[in-house]
C-alpha positions, 0 to 999 in steps of 0.5 A: 502540461497536457497529455493527448492520448487521442490517435493511439491503439486501443492497446495503449487506452486498455493498458492505461486503464488496467494500470489505474485499476491496479493501482487502485486495487493495490492502493486499497488492499494496502490500506486494508492491510495496515488496518489489519495489521494495526488492530491484529497486533493491538498496536493502537490500544493502550493497555490497562497496565500501561496506563501510568507509564510515560507517553514514550514508554507506551508508544515504544510498547505499541511499535514493538507490539506492531513490529512482531507481524514481521516476527511471528508466524500467525502473520504470514498471509498478512505479510504477504497481502501488504508486501504483494499490494505495495509491489502492485502499487509501485509497479503499476504506478511506475508502468503507467508514468511509462506508457504515458511518457512513451506513447503520450504527446504533449499539447 
């Protein structure tokens, strides 16, 4: 299935490219937010006092450290970054499909 956008107004083309750009920027922001969460909470690191513990105990402690982002007030801006990028990514993806569905013609 090929969608043809020829013959559409310039605003439709600008809308499509704006949605694509917002999607990519939000996706990169989401990846950076996840990376910052994992590094600032030290969720990937195995601490020295956890070396002798079983795999499942270490995994649960790492999970507890990572989930502290939802509780601690020092991660407030990081929460905003992550949730805003998720909402931007999902909304731009949805609007892009709506524009293509409404204005695109099947070849």
